[in-house]
C-alpha positions as CSV (number, residue, x, y, z in Angstrom):
1,X,96.2,4.8,194.8
2,X,96.3,7.6,197.0
3,X,99.0,9.0,194.8
4,X,96.8,8.5,191.8
5,X,94.0,10.2,193.6
6,X,96.2,12.9,194.6
7,X,97.5,13.1,191.1
8,X,93.9,13.1,189.9
9,X,92.9,15.8,192.3
10,X,95.9,17.8,191.3
11,X,95.1,17.2,187.7
12,X,91.4,18.0,188.4
13,X,92.5,21.2,190.1
14,X,94.9,22.0,187.3
15,X,92.1,21.3,184.9
16,X,89.7,23.6,186.7
17,X,92.4,26.3,186.9
18,X,93.0,25.9,183.2
19,X,89.3,26.0,182.5
20,X,89.1,29.1,184.6
21,X,92.0,30.5,182.7
22,X,90.4,29.5,179.3
23,X,87.2,31.2,180.4
24,X,89.1,34.3,181.5
25,X,91.1,34.2,178.2
26,X,87.8,33.7,176.2
27,X,86.3,36.6,178.2
28,X,89.4,38.7,177.5
29,X,89.2,37.6,173.8
30,X,85.5,38.5,173.7
31,X,86.3,41.9,175.3
32,X,89.2,42.4,172.8
33,X,87.0,41.4,169.9
34,X,84.4,43.8,171.1
35,X,87.1,46.5,171.4
36,X,88.4,45.6,167.9
37,X,84.9,45.9,166.5
38,X,84.4,49.2,168.3
39,X,87.7,50.5,167.1
40,X,87.0,49.2,163.6
41,X,83.7,51.1,163.7
42,X,85.5,54.2,165.0
43,X,88.1,53.8,162.2
44,X,85.3,53.7,159.6
45,X,83.7,56.8,161.1
46,X,87.1,58.5,161.1
47,X,87.8,57.5,157.6
48,X,84.5,58.8,156.5
49,X,85.2,62.1,158.4
50,X,88.7,62.2,156.8
51,X,87.1,61.7,153.3
52,X,84.6,64.5,154.1
53,X,87.3,66.8,155.4
54,X,89.5,66.1,152.3
55,X,86.5,66.9,150.1
56,X,85.8,70.1,152.1
57,X,89.5,71.0,151.9
58,X,89.4,70.5,148.1
59,X,86.3,72.6,147.9
60,X,87.9,75.2,150.1
61,X,90.9,75.2,147.8
62,X,88.7,75.7,144.8
63,X,86.8,78.4,146.7
64,X,90.1,80.0,147.6
65,X,91.2,79.9,144.0
66,X,87.9,81.3,142.8
67,X,88.2,84.0,145.5
68,X,91.7,84.8,144.3
69,X,90.4,84.8,140.7
70,X,87.5,87.1,141.6
71,X,89.9,89.3,143.5
72,X,92.1,89.6,140.4
73,X,89.1,90.2,138.2
74,X,87.9,92.9,140.6
75,X,91.3,94.5,140.6
76,X,91.4,94.4,136.8
77,X,87.9,95.9,136.6
78,X,88.8,98.6,139.1
79,X,91.9,99.4,137.1
80,X,89.9,99.6,133.9
81,X,87.3,101.7,135.6
82,X,89.9,104.1,136.8
83,X,91.4,104.3,133.3
84,X,87.9,104.9,131.9
85,X,87.3,107.6,134.5
86,X,90.6,109.2,133.6
87,X,89.8,109.0,129.9
88,X,86.3,110.5,130.6
89,X,87.8,113.3,132.6
90,X,90.3,114.0,129.8
91,X,87.6,113.8,127.2
92,X,85.4,116.2,129.2
93,X,88.3,118.6,129.5
94,X,89.0,118.4,125.8
95,X,85.3,118.9,125.1
96,X,85.2,122.0,127.3
97,X,88.3,123.3,125.6
98,X,86.8,122.6,122.1
99,X,83.4,124.1,123.2
100,X,85.2,127.3,124.5
101,X,87.3,127.5,121.3
102,X,84.1,127.0,119.2
103,X,82.3,129.8,121.1
104,X,85.3,132.0,120.7
105,X,85.5,131.2,117.0
106,X,81.8,131.7,116.6
107,X,82.1,135.2,118.2
108,X,85.0,135.9,115.9
109,X,83.0,134.7,112.9
110,X,80.1,136.8,113.8
111,X,82.3,139.9,114.2
112,X,83.9,139.2,110.8
113,X,80.5,138.8,109.3
114,X,79.5,142.2,110.6
115,X,82.8,143.6,109.3
116,X,82.1,142.0,105.9
117,X,78.5,143.4,105.9
118,X,79.9,146.8,106.8
119,X,82.7,146.5,104.1
120,X,80.1,145.4,101.5
121,X,77.9,148.4,102.3
122,X,81.0,150.7,102.2
123,X,82.0,149.1,98.9
124,X,78.6,149.7,97.4
125,X,78.7,153.3,98.6
126,X,82.2,153.7,97.0
127,X,81.0,152.1,93.8
128,X,78.0,154.5,93.7
129,X,80.5,157.4,94.3
130,X,82.8,156.0,91.6
131,X,79.9,155.7,89.2
132,X,78.8,159.3,90.0
133,X,82.4,160.5,89.7
134,X,82.7,158.6,86.4
135,X,79.6,160.2,85.1
136,X,80.8,163.6,86.3
137,X,84.2,162.9,84.8
138,X,82.6,161.9,81.5
139,X,80.5,165.0,81.6
140,X,83.5,167.3,82.3
141,X,85.5,165.4,79.7
142,X,82.7,166.0,77.2
143,X,82.5,169.6,78.1
144,X,86.3,169.9,77.8
145,X,86.1,168.3,74.4
146,X,83.3,170.6,73.4
147,X,85.2,173.5,74.7
148,X,88.4,172.4,72.8
149,X,86.3,172.1,69.7
150,X,84.9,175.5,70.2
151,X,88.3,176.9,70.9
152,X,89.6,175.1,67.8
153,X,86.8,176.8,65.8
154,X,87.6,180.2,67.0
């Protein structure tokens, strides 16, 4: 009996040790479940953060593309503006040249108009002279004819 008691005590001790071990393992299990729950929650938070960061990255990429597009548009507009400025400068230069030529031609035209007026006046004076000389010629011719008739009668 004593051996049974001893065996029972050993078994009881072993049982208590195993119960302590079970309690320790249950405690460890609870701690690990708590750690797992905490880590799961952290994973969910991190996944949410990753999703947000990916969305932000995509938006940043879109923004970068838009910025690049705007940069290209600005470069094109600046190039067009430069071309327009150059064309404007060229047109202004041509306009000044045409205006100078027009003024020069206007002065020449006015000078020629004065010359035409002077020539018309001179022409009229010459026509009057011619008319007077024609009358004088006709008069002298008549006198000559009359004189020839008189001489022919003599």
